[in-house]
C-alpha positions, 0 to 999 in steps of 0.5 A: 952860903946864901942857898943854905939860908934860903933853904932854911928860911923856906923850911921854917916858913913851911913849918910855921904855915903848917902849924898855923893851919891847926885850929888850936894854933889859929885861936892862939894866933888870933889872941896874940894879934888882939893882944898886940892891937890892944897894947898899941891902942893904949900907947896912942 
Protein backbone atom coordinates (compact mmCIF):
# COMPACT_ATOMS: atom_id res chain seq x y z
CA UNK A 1 0.00 0.00 0.00
CA UNK A 2 2.80 2.42 0.86
CA UNK A 3 4.29 1.92 -2.58
CA UNK A 4 1.08 3.16 -4.21
CA UNK A 5 0.93 6.22 -1.94
CA UNK A 6 4.56 7.03 -2.70
CA UNK A 7 3.99 6.66 -6.44
CA UNK A 8 0.92 8.88 -6.25
CA UNK A 9 2.81 11.50 -4.24
CA UNK A 10 5.64 11.52 -6.78
CA UNK A 11 3.16 11.87 -9.64
CA UNK A 12 1.41 14.78 -7.94
CA UNK A 13 4.71 16.47 -7.13
CA UNK A 14 5.84 16.15 -10.76
CA UNK A 15 2.58 17.68 -11.99
CA UNK A 16 2.91 20.58 -9.55
CA UNK A 17 6.52 21.13 -10.59
CA UNK A 18 5.64 21.11 -14.29
CA UNK A 19 2.77 23.55 -13.76
CA UNK A 20 4.90 25.85 -11.61
CA UNK A 21 7.41 26.26 -14.42
CA UNK A 22 4.85 27.94 -16.70
CA UNK A 23 5.27 31.74 -16.71
CA UNK A 24 1.57 32.46 -16.11
CA UNK A 25 1.54 30.16 -13.11
CA UNK A 26 4.76 31.66 -11.76
CA UNK A 27 3.04 35.04 -11.58
CA UNK A 28 0.07 33.49 -9.75
CA UNK A 29 2.35 31.72 -7.28
CA UNK A 30 4.28 34.93 -6.54
CA UNK A 31 1.02 36.79 -5.97
CA UNK A 32 -0.27 34.07 -3.63
CA UNK A 33 2.97 34.07 -1.63
CA UNK A 34 2.85 37.86 -1.29
CA UNK A 35 -0.78 37.68 -0.13
CA UNK A 36 0.11 35.16 2.58
CA UNK A 37 3.06 37.29 3.71
CA UNK A 38 0.85 40.38 3.91
CA UNK A 39 -1.75 38.53 5.99
CA UNK A 40 0.90 37.24 8.40
CA UNK A 41 2.43 40.69 8.73
CA UNK A 42 -0.95 42.19 9.67
CA UNK A 43 -1.56 39.54 12.35
CA UNK A 44 1.71 40.28 14.16
